[in-house]
C-alpha positions as CSV (number, residue, x, y, z in Angstrom):
1,M,204.5,93.7,149.8
2,Q,207.1,91.4,148.3
3,K,209.9,93.8,149.5
4,I,208.6,93.6,153.1
5,K,208.3,89.8,152.8
6,N,211.9,89.6,151.6
7,L,213.1,91.9,154.3
8,V,211.5,89.8,157.1
9,F,212.8,86.6,155.6
10,S,216.4,88.0,155.4
11,I,216.2,89.2,159.0
12,I,215.0,85.8,160.2
13,A,217.7,84.0,158.2
14,K,220.4,86.3,159.7
15,L,219.3,85.6,163.2
16,E,218.8,81.9,162.7
17,Y,220.7,80.8,165.9
18,V,219.1,83.5,168.1
19,D,215.8,82.2,166.8
20,Y,216.7,78.6,167.7
21,A,217.6,79.8,171.3
22,L,214.4,81.7,171.7
23,V,212.3,78.6,170.5
24,I,214.1,76.4,173.0
25,L,213.4,78.9,175.7
26,L,209.7,78.9,174.6
27,Y,209.7,75.1,174.9
28,I,211.2,75.3,178.4
29,I,208.6,77.8,179.5
30,G,205.9,75.6,177.9
31,A,207.3,72.6,179.9
32,V,207.2,74.5,183.1
33,M,203.6,75.6,182.4
34,T,202.6,72.1,181.6
35,I,204.0,70.8,184.9
36,L,202.0,73.5,186.6
37,G,198.8,72.2,184.9
38,M,198.6,74.7,182.0
39,P,199.6,72.7,178.9
40,W,198.1,75.2,176.4
41,L,201.4,76.8,175.2
42,T,203.0,73.4,174.5
43,L,199.9,72.1,172.8
44,G,199.7,75.3,170.7
45,I,203.4,75.1,169.6
46,F,202.9,71.4,168.7
47,A,199.8,72.1,166.7
48,L,201.4,75.0,164.8
49,H,204.6,73.1,164.1
50,L,202.6,70.0,162.9
51,F,200.7,72.2,160.5
52,E,203.9,73.8,159.2
53,T,205.6,70.4,158.9
54,I,202.7,69.0,156.8
55,T,202.2,72.1,154.6
56,I,205.7,73.3,154.0
57,G,208.5,71.7,156.1
58,I,208.7,68.3,154.4
59,R,208.4,69.7,150.9
60,L,210.9,72.5,151.4
61,G,213.3,70.2,153.1
62,R,213.2,67.7,150.2
63,R,213.7,70.5,147.7
64,A,216.7,71.7,149.6
65,G,218.2,68.2,149.6
66,E,217.5,67.4,153.3
67,G,216.2,64.0,154.3
68,I,212.5,63.5,155.2
69,I,213.3,62.6,158.9
70,Y,215.6,65.5,159.3
71,S,213.0,67.9,157.8
72,I,210.3,66.5,160.1
73,V,212.4,66.8,163.2
74,M,213.7,70.3,162.4
75,C,210.3,71.7,161.5
76,M,208.6,70.1,164.5
77,M,211.3,71.6,166.8
78,F,211.8,75.0,165.2
79,G,209.0,75.6,162.8
80,F,209.4,78.7,160.5
81,T,212.7,79.6,162.2
82,W,214.1,76.5,160.5
83,W,212.4,76.6,157.1
84,I,212.7,80.3,156.3
85,P,216.5,80.4,156.6
86,L,216.6,77.1,154.6
87,K,214.4,78.8,151.9
88,V,216.6,81.9,151.8
89,K,219.9,80.0,151.7
90,N,218.8,77.7,148.9
91,N,216.8,80.4,146.9
92,L,213.7,78.2,147.0
């Protein structure tokens, strides 16, 4: 199981900028859906990223030497597509 986890983490870390682009695209789709009266995607992304920020994003960012504000902003924007590559790059 650990080998699978390491494989997934390494793939996500290698595709970091592609992941960022896909997350931004997801936010754009969420914004359009919100304008059309269906805010559930945007609210879901916000709720998941808030949970990630509180449970792992701030702690991992601090351990990697990043500031607390930077860690909050990056985790709220990109979620696991930010903290997994950070974890892999810093061997945390």
